[in-house]
C-alpha positions as CSV (number, residue, x, y, z in Angstrom):
1,M,-38.9,10.2,12.5
2,V,-36.3,9.4,15.1
3,G,-33.2,10.8,13.1
4,L,-34.2,14.4,13.4
5,P,-34.8,14.9,17.0
6,F,-31.7,12.9,17.7
7,S,-29.7,14.8,15.6
8,I,-30.8,18.1,17.1
9,I,-30.2,16.4,20.7
10,F,-26.4,15.5,19.6
11,G,-26.2,18.9,17.5
12,I,-26.4,21.4,20.1
13,A,-23.9,19.7,22.5
14,P,-20.8,21.2,21.2
15,F,-22.4,24.6,21.8
16,L,-23.3,24.1,25.4
17,P,-21.2,26.3,28.1
18,S,-18.7,24.5,30.3
19,R,-21.0,24.1,33.3
20,P,-21.8,21.0,35.4
21,W,-25.3,20.5,33.8
22,A,-23.7,20.4,30.3
23,W,-21.5,17.4,31.7
24,V,-24.6,15.8,32.8
25,Y,-26.3,16.5,29.3
26,G,-23.1,14.9,27.6
27,I,-23.4,12.0,29.7
28,V,-26.8,11.3,29.1
29,T,-26.3,11.7,25.3
30,I,-23.3,9.2,25.5
31,C,-25.5,6.8,27.4
32,L,-28.3,7.2,24.6
33,S,-25.9,6.2,22.0
34,L,-24.8,3.1,24.1
35,T,-28.4,1.9,23.2
36,S,-27.2,1.0,19.5
37,C,-24.8,-1.7,18.9
38,C,-23.4,0.3,15.9
39,C,-22.6,3.0,18.1
40,L,-20.7,1.0,20.6
41,P,-17.2,1.3,19.5
42,A,-17.2,5.1,19.6
43,A,-19.4,5.4,22.7
44,I,-17.4,3.2,24.9
45,P,-14.0,5.2,24.6
46,L,-16.0,8.6,24.7
47,L,-17.6,7.5,27.9
48,I,-14.2,6.3,29.4
49,F,-12.7,9.8,28.4
50,W,-15.9,11.6,29.7
51,I,-15.8,10.3,33.1
52,K,-11.9,11.5,33.6
53,P,-11.3,13.9,36.6
54,E,-10.0,16.6,34.2
55,V,-13.0,16.5,32.1
56,K,-15.3,16.9,34.8
57,Q,-13.1,19.7,36.3
58,F,-13.4,21.6,32.9
59,Y,-17.2,21.6,33.5
60,G,-17.1,22.9,37.0
61,F,-17.0,19.7,39.1
62,G,-14.2,19.6,42.1
63,N,-13.3,23.6,41.5
64,Q,-14.9,24.4,45.0
65,P,-12.5,25.0,48.0
66,A,-12.6,22.1,50.6
67,T,-14.7,23.3,53.7
68,P,-13.8,22.3,56.9
69,Q,-17.0,19.8,57.4
70,D,-15.5,17.9,54.3
71,S,-12.6,16.6,56.5
72,I,-14.8,15.4,59.4
């Protein structure tokens, strides 16, 4: 009963666009996999990779130019 919804949730992730909400979707699914001890060996390195600045920039975080208010 639980396998089918989770397979749909994890299965659509590769087809999402590179938008900030898709990065959040990815981190939520990684955190869901942290709840199972058999998934921990794969989820921990994936989580470390997912929070790197390069990955965040690919999904649209940090692409905005700095504004004068940011330096105050």
